[in-house]
N, C-alpha and C positions, 0 to 999 in steps of 0.2 A: 355308425360305429363298427361296420362290418369289417373294416380294416384294421380295428383296434384289437389287440389280444396281449394276454400276459402268460409268461412261462417262467420256469426256473432258469436262473442265470447259470452260465457255464464259464470255465476258464477262457474260453475262446471269445467271450464277449467283453474282455478287459478293455480293449481300446475304444469300443463303442460306449462302454459305461463311462470311461474317463472323458469322452467327448461330450457328455452331458455337461460337464463344467464343474469348477470348483465352487462349492456352496458356503464355504467358510473363509471367505476374503483372503486367499492365499495360505490358509492353514489346514487345508483339507488333509485328512488322514487316509482316505480311502485308496489313494495310489499305492500306498504301502501295505494296506490290510486286505486289498481286494481278494488276493488268491488265498490268503488265511481263512476269510469268510467262507469261500467256496468250498475249502477242504474241511472246515470244522464240521464234526459230526452233530454238534448241536445248534447248527445255524442252517437255515435255508434262505437262499438269495433269490430274488425275482427281478425280472425286467418287464417293463411295459412297451409294447411296440405299437407304432402307428405305421402300417405297411411293413417295410423291412427295417425301418429306423427305430433304434432304441431311444425312448424319450424319458423314461423313468426307471428308477432302481431303488430297491430296499433290501435289507437283510435282517430279518428277525432272528434273534438268539434266545435260546431257552437256557437260562441258568439256574442257580440256586437249587441244583439236583432236580431239575425238572419242573419247578413250581413257579417260575417267573419268566414272564414274556418280555423281551427288551428290543425294541427296533434301533437299528443301527444304519448309518450310511444313507439315509433317505434323500432323494433328489429327483427334480424334474427340470428338463430343459427350459430355458428362459422362455422361448417362443411358444411353449406348450402349457405354461402356467396359467391358472385362472379358468381351465377348461374342465375341471372336476377329475383330471387324470389321477392325481394322488389318492383322492377319495376312493376312486374305483380300484386302485392298486391295494390300498388298505383293505377294503371289503373283501377283495379275493384272498388277501393274506389271512385275515381273521377266519374266513370260511374254511381255509385250508387247515387250521389248527383248532377248529371247533371241537373236534372229537378227541383232542389230547386232554384227557381227564385230569391229569396231574397238574396243568396250569391253573394257578389260583389268582395270580395278580399280574398287572401290566405296569412296568416302571419306566421312568424315563428321567434323564437329566437335561435341562435347558438353561439358558442364561436369563438374567433378569429382564431383558428387554423383551423376550418372547413371553415370559411369565406376566410381566406387569401390563400387557396389553388388555384392554376392556374385554370382558367375556372370555371365551376360549379356554385355555388350560385352567384357569380359576374355577371354572364351572364343571369341569369334567374330571378333575384329578384332586387328590388329597395331597396337601403340603406335608412333606416330611422333614426337610432341613434345607439350610441354605449355607453356603461357604462364600467367603470373599475371594476375588481373583485379582491378582496383580499381575500386569503384563509388561515386560521390558523388552528392549531390542537393541542389539549392537553386534559388532564383530568382537567376539571376546578375545581375539588376539591383540585388540587395541586396548583391552582393560587392564588395570593393574591389580590383579587378584591377589588378596592376602594369602600368606603362607599359614598352613595349620600344623602345629606340632604333632608328632605322632601320638602324644599322650592325649591330645584334645580330639583327634579324628574319630568321628563316629564309627561304631562297628558295623561292618557290611551284614545284610540281612538276607537269608536265602529262603527258598521255598520250605525247607525243613524246619527253619526258624518260625515261619509262618504257622506251620502246622502245630508247633508247640504253643505259640502265642494264642491260637484258637482255643486252647485248653486252659488258658489263664483268664479267669473272669475278671480280674481287677484290671489287667491290661486292656481287655476288649471294652470294658465299661468306660476307661479313660481315653482311649483312642477312638472308639466308635460310638459315640453315645446315642447316635440314631440307629444303631444295630446294622449299619451298612458300612463297607469299606468301599469308597468310590475312587477308583484309580483310573486316570486318564479319561474322566468323565464316565466311566463305566460303573454303575452301582452293583455291588455284590453282597449278597448275604454272607454272614460269617460261618461259612461251611466249607469242610475240606473239599467238596466237588468244585469249588471255585478257585482252587489254589493256583491253576495255570494262568489264571486272570489276575490274581491278587500280586504276584511278583513276576511279571511277564519276562520273557527272555530278552526283550530289548530295553530292560530297566536296570537301574542301580537303587538298590533299597538299602537304607541305613537305619541304625537304631541307636538309641541311647537308653540305658537302663537306670532306674531309680537307684539312689545311693545305697539303699539296703537290698538291692537286687532282687526285690520282690515282684516287680514288674517293669514293663518297657514304658518310659515316661514320654518318649518322642520317637515317632517312626516317620520317615519320609521315603516316597518312591518317585523316582525321577524316570519318566519315560520319554525316549527320543524318537522322533520320525522325521522323514524328509518331507518338505512341503515346497509350495512355489516360492515362498519368501526365503527359504534356506533351510535351517534346522529348527523344528518346533520341539521344545523340551519343556514338559509338564512336570512340575515339582508338587506333588501332593503331600501335604503336611498333616499329620494325624496326632493328636494330643495338643495340650496347652502349655507344656514345659517351654518357657521362653529361654532359659539358661543355655541350652545347647543348640538353639535354633540357628545362631550365626555359623557355628561349625557345619551344620547340616547344609545350610544354603550355599556356603563357599564351597563345599565339597562337590555339591551338585554344578556349581558353575564350572569348577575345574573339570568335571567329567564331561559337560557339554563342549568346554573348549578343546578336550582331547578328540572329540568326534568330528570337528569341522574347523576349517579356517575362514569359513563364510559367515553370513549373518545368521544370528540366533534370535529366536523369538522365545523368551524365557517366561513361562507363566508360574506362578506360585498360587496355589489353591489351599486355603487355610481358614481356621476359625477367625472370627472377626476380632477377638481379643488379641491376637498376634499380628494384626495387619500393619499397624504403625512401626512395629519393631522390625518386621520383615522389609518395609519399605526403607527404613533408615539403613539397614544392612546393605541393600542395594545400592542406595545413593552414597554410601561410604566407599563402595567399590567402583563408583564412578559409571554405573550402568544406567542409562536413561530410560524413563517409562515411556510406554506407547499409549497414545490417547485411543482407547477402545470403548465402544458403548457398553460391552458386557462386563459389568462389574462384579457379578456374582453368578455362582452355579447353584441351581435350585434343583431339588430332589423331589419328585412327584410320584404318585401311585395311584392306581385305580383298580377295581375288579376286573378280571379278564372277561372279555366277551362283549 
């Protein structure tokens, strides 16, 4: 192992890390986010080298005002898997963070396929919550998207609105029953320190307020990123108010259509009670579903260390 070593990743490592390969079947986000990870003061990125070749990567983030550890972007080259490389990389990372006294928990999101494997995550993590995933794919320029009247169009939602929402206990209890806001697979505590992740710059956030205007009854955040398949658009749905759901989904479809004339992988991540309603909306719009093994997003947690 004398020719194996681990160091912090740099901006100059970009192409070598990309050469590790796409680990999400054409939907990988790292190409778009790599430099953001490198520049984020609350993240440390690492590469694993065999000789001069970069064969592994991971980017731990510290979120929730310094109390939560979250691993992002992890990968190992195909020909080096099964050799204990990722385990040694993780050991190095945890050792690097062991003296950070503020970190209390280690969180992750995964799909149902990973979670349902025998042993593994079920033995090491506590289950927090699960949401359904609906995945569709098409060129939206070929779709006949319905029009929405100005009166029915959901209100846009900005970071300042998110700050106000965090002060509304009724909205938070209805929208985030597990105490987390998971945006584009990123699980976030309901804290102002997470605002830049809750409504990211590449997103469109929409809200519908209750008829008595006391709380937000439905919130959706659509995050777009380029991937090998084209454009990946993740539409996170918060709340169980089915009435405005159609207008939210159509608005996000129109937004995705404005971003590309190419192929769009459109993911809807939502509570199980809204699953059939959302699927009906997409079928009415003539947008075909994609057959993917991951049918759910699972949120897990364990003590740090």
